[in-house]
C-alpha positions as CSV (number, residue, x, y, z in Angstrom):
1,M,38.3,32.7,-1.4
2,M,35.7,31.5,-3.9
3,E,36.1,27.9,-2.7
4,M,35.4,29.0,0.9
5,I,32.2,30.8,-0.2
6,L,31.1,27.7,-2.1
7,W,31.7,25.6,1.1
8,L,29.7,28.0,3.2
9,I,26.8,27.8,0.8
10,V,27.0,24.0,0.8
11,F,27.0,24.0,4.6
12,Y,24.0,26.3,4.7
13,I,22.0,24.1,2.2
14,A,23.1,20.9,4.1
15,G,21.7,22.5,7.4
16,L,18.5,23.5,5.7
17,I,17.9,20.0,4.3
18,Q,19.0,18.3,7.5
19,D,16.6,20.2,9.7
20,F,13.8,19.9,7.1
21,F,14.2,16.1,7.5
22,F,14.5,16.4,11.3
23,T,11.3,18.4,11.6
24,L,9.5,16.0,9.3
25,N,10.9,13.1,11.4
26,W,9.2,14.5,14.5
27,R,5.9,14.8,12.6
28,Y,6.2,11.2,11.5
29,V,7.0,10.0,15.0
30,A,4.0,11.8,16.4
31,R,1.8,10.2,13.7
32,E,3.4,6.7,14.4
33,K,4.7,6.4,10.8
34,V,7.7,4.2,11.6
35,L,9.3,3.8,8.2
36,L,9.1,7.4,7.3
37,A,10.4,8.4,10.7
38,A,13.3,6.0,10.4
39,L,14.2,7.2,6.9
40,C,14.1,10.9,8.0
41,S,16.2,10.0,11.1
42,F,18.8,8.2,8.9
43,A,19.0,11.1,6.4
44,T,19.4,13.6,9.3
45,T,22.2,11.6,10.9
46,V,24.1,11.1,7.6
47,I,24.0,14.8,6.7
48,Y,25.1,15.8,10.2
49,M,28.0,13.4,10.3
50,V,29.2,14.4,6.8
51,V,29.0,18.1,7.6
52,L,30.8,17.7,10.9
53,Y,33.5,15.6,9.2
54,N,34.0,18.2,6.5
55,I,34.2,21.1,9.0
56,I,36.8,19.3,11.1
57,A,38.8,17.9,8.2
58,R,38.8,20.7,5.6
59,L,38.8,24.0,7.5
60,D,41.1,25.8,10.0
61,T,39.9,27.2,13.3
62,E,38.9,30.7,12.0
63,R,36.9,29.4,9.0
64,S,35.3,26.6,11.0
65,I,33.4,29.0,13.2
66,L,32.0,30.7,10.1
67,A,31.1,27.3,8.6
68,I,29.3,26.4,11.8
69,L,27.4,29.6,11.8
70,C,26.3,29.1,8.1
71,Y,25.3,25.5,8.9
72,S,23.3,26.7,12.0
73,L,21.6,29.3,9.9
74,G,20.6,26.6,7.4
75,I,19.3,24.5,10.3
76,A,17.1,27.4,11.5
77,S,15.9,28.0,7.9
78,G,15.0,24.3,7.5
79,T,12.9,24.4,10.6
80,V,10.9,27.4,9.3
81,L,10.6,25.8,5.9
82,A,9.4,22.4,7.2
83,M,6.9,24.0,9.6
84,K,5.5,26.3,6.9
85,I,5.0,23.5,4.5
86,V,3.5,21.1,7.0
87,L,1.2,23.7,8.6
88,H,0.1,24.9,5.1
89,K,-0.8,21.4,4.1
90,E,-2.7,20.9,7.4
91,K,-4.7,24.1,7.0
92,K,-5.5,23.2,3.4
93,G,-6.7,19.8,4.5
94,R,-9.1,21.2,7.1
95,K,-11.1,23.2,4.6
């Protein structure tokens, strides 16, 4: 049971980090920062593939749904975090 909880936390954190990079990637693309956009895209893809592999390889059907939900919640949290940080920095830069 404790191992499953640990995996769910790992999936949540992975989703958060993945979407943080994904949101930054879009910002870098919009600003035509090619290298930073490519690095963020690479990180996003690696995280996604590793998590997908682990959900398929390690978990049964019932626990996989819970893992996907935790991962998705992490993704949503990553979007909020990245937008708050980026918007905060932009507002601070305008003053």
